[in-house]
C-alpha positions in Angstrom: -56.0 68.6 64.4 -55.2 66.0 61.7 -54.5 67.1 58.2 -57.5 67.8 56.0 -56.8 64.8 53.7 -56.5 62.4 56.6 -59.6 63.8 58.2 -61.5 63.4 54.9 -60.5 59.7 54.7 -61.6 59.2 58.3 -65.0 60.9 57.6 -65.5 58.8 54.4 -64.7 55.6 56.4 -67.3 56.5 59.0 -70.0 57.3 56.5 -69.5 53.9 54.9 -70.0 52.0 58.2 -73.6 52.9 58.9 -76.5 54.4 57.0 -77.2 57.6 59.0 -74.8 59.7 61.1 -75.9 62.6 63.4 -73.7 65.6 62.7 -72.8 65.9 66.4 -71.6 62.3 66.6 -69.4 62.7 63.6 -67.9 65.8 65.1 -67.2 63.9 68.3 -65.6 60.9 66.5 -63.4 63.2 64.4 -62.6 65.5 67.3 -63.6 68.6 65.3 -66.4 71.2 65.4 -69.7 70.7 63.6 -68.7 73.5 61.3 -65.6 71.6 60.2 -67.7 68.5 59.5 -69.9 70.6 57.2 -66.9 71.9 55.3 -65.4 68.4 55.0 -68.8 67.1 53.7 -68.7 69.8 51.0 -65.2 68.7 50.1 -66.3 65.1 49.7 -69.2 66.3 47.5 -66.7 68.1 45.3 -64.8 64.8 44.9 -67.9 63.1 43.7 -69.2 61.5 46.9 -73.0 61.9 47.1 -73.3 62.9 50.8 -76.9 63.8 51.7 -77.8 66.1 54.5 -80.7 65.0 56.7 -83.1 67.5 58.3 -84.2 67.3 61.8 -83.5 68.6 65.3 -80.0 67.1 65.4 -79.3 67.0 61.6 -77.0 64.5 60.1 -75.5 63.0 57.0 -75.8 59.9 54.8 -73.6 58.5 52.0 -76.1 58.0 49.2 -76.0 56.5 45.8 -75.0 58.8 42.9 -74.8 58.7 39.2 -71.2 57.6 39.1 -69.1 55.3 41.2 -66.7 57.4 43.4 -63.5 56.0 44.9 -64.3 53.6 47.7 -62.5 53.0 51.0 -62.1 49.4 52.3 -60.6 48.1 55.5 -58.1 45.2 55.3 -60.7 42.4 55.6 -63.0 44.0 53.0 -60.2 44.4 50.5 -59.1 40.8 50.8 -62.8 39.6 50.5 -63.3 41.7 47.4 -60.2 40.3 45.7 -61.2 36.7 46.5 -64.7 37.3 45.3 -63.4 38.7 42.0 -61.3 35.6 41.5 -64.4 33.4 42.1 -66.5 35.6 39.7 -64.3 34.5 36.8 -65.5 31.0 37.2 -69.3 31.6 37.4 -70.2 31.4 33.8 -72.2 34.6 34.1 -70.5 36.4 31.2 -68.5 38.7 33.5 -65.3 36.8 33.5 -63.2 39.4 31.5 -64.7 42.4 33.5 -64.0 40.5 36.8 -60.4 39.8 35.8 -59.8 43.5 34.9 -61.4 44.6 38.2 -59.2 42.2 40.1 -56.1 43.6 38.5 -57.2 47.1 39.4 -57.8 46.2 43.0 -54.6 44.3 43.3 -52.5 47.3 42.0 -53.7 49.5 44.8 -53.5 47.0 47.6 -50.9 47.5 50.3 -48.0 45.0 50.0 -49.1 43.1 53.1 -52.6 42.5 51.6 -51.4 41.8 48.1 -49.3 39.0 49.5 -52.4 37.5 51.2 -54.4 37.7 48.0 -51.6 36.3 45.8 -51.5 33.2 48.0 -55.0 32.2 46.7 -55.2 31.4 43.1 -58.5 30.0 41.8 -58.3 27.9 38.7 -61.6 26.8 37.1 -61.4 23.3 35.7 -64.5 22.0 33.9 -65.4 18.4 33.5 -64.9 17.1 29.9 -68.0 17.7 27.9 -69.2 17.1 24.4 -69.8 20.8 23.9 -68.8 23.8 26.0 -71.0 25.0 28.8 -73.3 27.8 27.7 -72.5 31.3 28.8 -75.2 33.6 30.1 -75.3 37.3 29.0 -74.8 39.4 32.1 -77.5 41.8 30.8 -80.0 38.9 30.9 -79.0 38.1 34.4 -79.5 41.7 35.4 -82.9 41.8 33.7 -84.0 38.6 35.5 -82.6 39.8 38.8 -84.5 43.1 38.4 -87.8 41.3 38.1 -87.1 39.1 41.0 -86.2 42.1 43.1 -89.2 44.2 41.9 -91.6 41.2 42.1 -92.8 41.9 38.6 -94.2 39.3 36.2 -91.5 38.3 33.6 -92.3 37.6 30.0 -89.6 35.8 28.0 -88.9 33.6 25.0 -87.5 30.3 25.9 -85.3 28.7 23.3 -85.3 24.9 22.7 -82.3 22.8 23.7 -79.8 22.6 20.9 -78.5 19.1 19.8 -80.2 15.7 20.4 -83.3 15.5 22.4 -82.8 14.8 26.1 -85.6 12.2 26.1 -83.4 9.9 24.0 -80.1 10.8 25.7 -80.5 8.1 28.3 -83.3 6.3 30.0 -83.5 3.9 32.8 -85.9 1.8 34.8 -87.5 4.3 37.2 -88.6 3.7 40.8 -92.1 2.9 39.6 -90.8 0.2 37.2 -91.4 2.3 34.1 -88.9 3.7 31.7 -88.0 7.2 32.7 -85.7 9.9 31.4 -82.6 10.6 33.5 -83.0 13.6 35.8 -81.0 16.7 35.3 -78.5 15.7 38.0 -77.6 12.5 36.3 -78.4 13.0 32.6 -76.2 14.8 30.1 -76.4 18.6 30.2 -80.0 19.7 29.5 -82.9 21.5 31.1 -84.9 20.8 34.2 -88.6 20.7 34.4 -89.0 24.1 32.6 -87.8 22.7 29.3 -90.0 22.8 26.2 -90.6 19.6 24.2 -88.2 18.9 21.4 -89.4 19.6 17.9 -88.1 17.4 15.0 -85.6 19.2 12.8 -87.5 18.7 9.6 -90.5 20.8 10.7 -90.8 24.5 10.9 -93.4 25.2 13.6 -94.7 28.6 14.6 -92.7 30.1 17.4 -94.3 29.4 20.8 -95.9 32.2 22.8 -93.8 33.9 25.4 -93.7 32.3 28.9 -95.3 34.3 31.7 -93.9 33.7 35.2 -93.7 35.1 38.6 -89.9 35.1 39.2 -88.8 34.2 42.7 -85.1 33.2 42.7 -82.1 33.3 40.5 -79.8 30.4 41.4 -76.7 28.7 40.3 -76.3 24.9 40.0 -73.4 23.0 38.5 -71.9 26.2 36.9 -75.3 27.0 35.3 -77.8 29.7 36.1 -81.5 28.9 36.7 -84.6 30.9 37.3 -87.1 29.5 39.8 -90.5 30.8 39.1 -94.3 30.2 39.2 -95.5 29.5 35.7 -98.8 31.4 35.3 -99.9 29.4 32.2 -99.1 26.0 33.7 -100.1 26.9 37.3 -97.0 25.2 38.8 -93.5 25.8 39.9 -90.9 25.6 37.1 -87.1 26.0 36.7 -85.7 27.6 33.6 -82.1 27.8 32.3 -81.1 31.4 32.2 -78.9 30.9 29.0 -82.1 30.0 27.1 -84.1 33.0 28.4 -84.7 36.1 26.2 -86.6 38.7 28.4 -89.3 40.7 26.8 -90.3 44.2 27.7 -92.3 45.6 29.3 -92.6 43.5 32.3 -95.9 42.5 33.8 -97.7 43.7 36.9 -96.3 43.2 40.4 -97.2 40.1 42.4 -97.3 38.8 45.9 -94.6 36.2 46.5 -95.8 32.6 46.9 -94.4 30.1 49.4 -91.8 27.9 47.7 -92.2 24.1 48.4 -89.5 22.6 50.5 -89.1 25.5 53.0 -86.1 27.0 51.1 -84.8 27.5 47.6 -81.9 25.2 48.2 -84.2 22.3 49.2 -86.5 23.0 46.3 -83.8 23.1 43.6 -82.1 20.0 45.0 -85.3 18.1 45.0 -86.1 19.1 41.5 -82.8 17.9 40.1 -83.2 14.6 42.0 -86.7 14.1 40.5 -88.6 14.2 43.7 -91.1 16.6 45.3 -89.5 19.2 47.5 -91.9 18.3 50.3 -90.3 14.8 50.6 -87.2 16.3 52.2 -84.3 16.6 49.6 -81.5 16.7 52.2 -79.5 13.5 52.6 -80.6 10.0 51.6 -84.3 10.8 52.1 -84.4 13.1 49.1 -83.8 10.4 46.5 -86.8 8.6 44.8 -85.0 5.2 45.3 -83.4 4.3 48.6 -81.9 1.0 49.6 -79.9 -0.7 52.3 -77.1 -3.2 51.9 -74.2 -4.8 53.9 -70.8 -4.5 52.2 -67.8 -6.7 52.9 -65.6 -3.6 53.3 -64.4 -1.5 56.3 -66.6 1.5 56.9 -63.6 3.9 56.6 -62.9 2.7 53.0 -66.6 3.1 52.0 -66.8 6.6 53.5 -63.9 7.8 51.4 -66.0 7.3 48.2 -69.4 8.2 49.5 -70.5 11.8 49.4 -74.1 11.1 50.5 -75.7 8.3 52.5 -75.3 6.5 55.8 -72.4 4.2 56.6 -72.4 2.2 59.8 -69.5 0.0 60.9 -70.5 -3.6 61.8 -67.0 -5.0 62.2 -63.4 -4.7 60.9 -64.5 -5.7 57.4 -68.2 -5.2 57.3 -70.5 -2.1 57.2 -74.1 -1.2 56.6 -74.7 1.3 53.8 -77.9 3.2 53.1 -77.8 5.1 49.7 -80.2 6.8 47.4 -80.4 7.3 43.6 -82.8 8.3 40.8 -83.5 4.7 39.8 -83.1 1.1 41.2 -80.5 0.0 38.5 -78.6 3.3 39.1 -78.6 2.5 42.8 -77.4 -1.1 42.3 -74.7 0.1 39.9 -73.5 2.7 42.5 -73.3 0.0 45.1 -71.6 -2.4 42.8 -68.7 -0.1 42.2 -67.3 -0.8 45.6 -66.1 -4.3 44.3 -67.1 -6.2 47.4 -69.6 -8.9 48.4 -73.1 -7.5 48.8 -75.9 -8.5 51.0 -79.2 -6.7 50.2 -81.3 -5.8 53.2 -84.0 -4.1 51.2 -86.2 -3.2 49.6 -87.1 -6.0 47.1 -86.8 -3.6 44.2 -83.1 -3.2 44.9 -82.6 -7.0 44.8 -84.5 -7.2 41.5 -82.2 -4.4 40.1 -79.2 -6.5 41.0 -80.7 -9.5 39.1 -81.4 -7.2 36.2 -77.9 -5.9 36.0 -76.4 -9.3 36.5 -78.2 -10.7 33.5 -77.2 -7.7 31.4 -73.5 -7.9 32.5 -73.5 -11.7 31.9 -74.8 -11.1 28.4 -72.2 -8.4 27.7 -69.4 -10.8 28.7 -70.4 -13.4 26.1 -68.3 -13.5 23.0 -70.0 -12.1 19.9 -70.1 -14.1 16.7 -67.9 -12.6 14.0 -70.0 -11.9 10.9 -69.0 -13.6 7.7 -67.1 -11.3 5.3 
């Protein structure tokens, strides 16, 4: 019979692999009597493990949740996965970076040498793109409060703070697909808020605080190192996305609700379409998800174009020619994206793309003209 300590570890490992264990099956796996299994279960309880006995003809045991976190037992793959996940957690912007780093150090100290070496070969370094101001951090308590309402399917009430700094409406505009001036979408404009943003209020006014938002929370997602809540806005009767760093939850929460069907078949399709400025039903995957789509022939090898094209279709037409289909949030934006390849361009269509090239050509030609020096 194995030593008691080794047998306890084996019993704990078995209890962690499945929800319910018949007592007879545990005794068979450990090669001991059912009476010994009962004594070992009592020893685990004394160590803080909440092992619950199940009633019934055969009886059994279950490792349940307790009031404190007892020591856990991981196999090799689980230990490595935990260490890697903790490294990634330090780059999420969820306000848990310090706690994740401390947890990683604790896990690393108890890893066997063979596993510590595997973990040490992977070092994740978070490098942010240069920004005018640092990315906002989300309070982990806020994320937990939002996540609890998503899990419990409870109406969430919260205050939604306005965007600090200049209004996004003036940050940058461009000729939209419909030929009108349109604000840049969240995927192309400076950091801001998607469709759930409140209108900007002039600084010189002191308006009354807006009423709390009331939503049916469906998903908590991350996009570009930021956290967003995807929810059905009860007051606006439409789907909205809200930045989690601007949410201040209110208590108590509202009544429970039945989940609605999210447009686009999946949360990934919905959030991608929202940030591209199109409806999720239009199919946000690939080129078809952009509001403006065009086709050109470039005087470049297809292999060279592919190295610099994350999305789109590139078809080889010869050693130095290829057909390219790309999408963008505006026609000038699409023309500028194609122009960066620095090659002769033949526009196949649509006419709006050709007009965008004419528009940019006029603007660039004017920019190249020397400016008259003002008199002193």
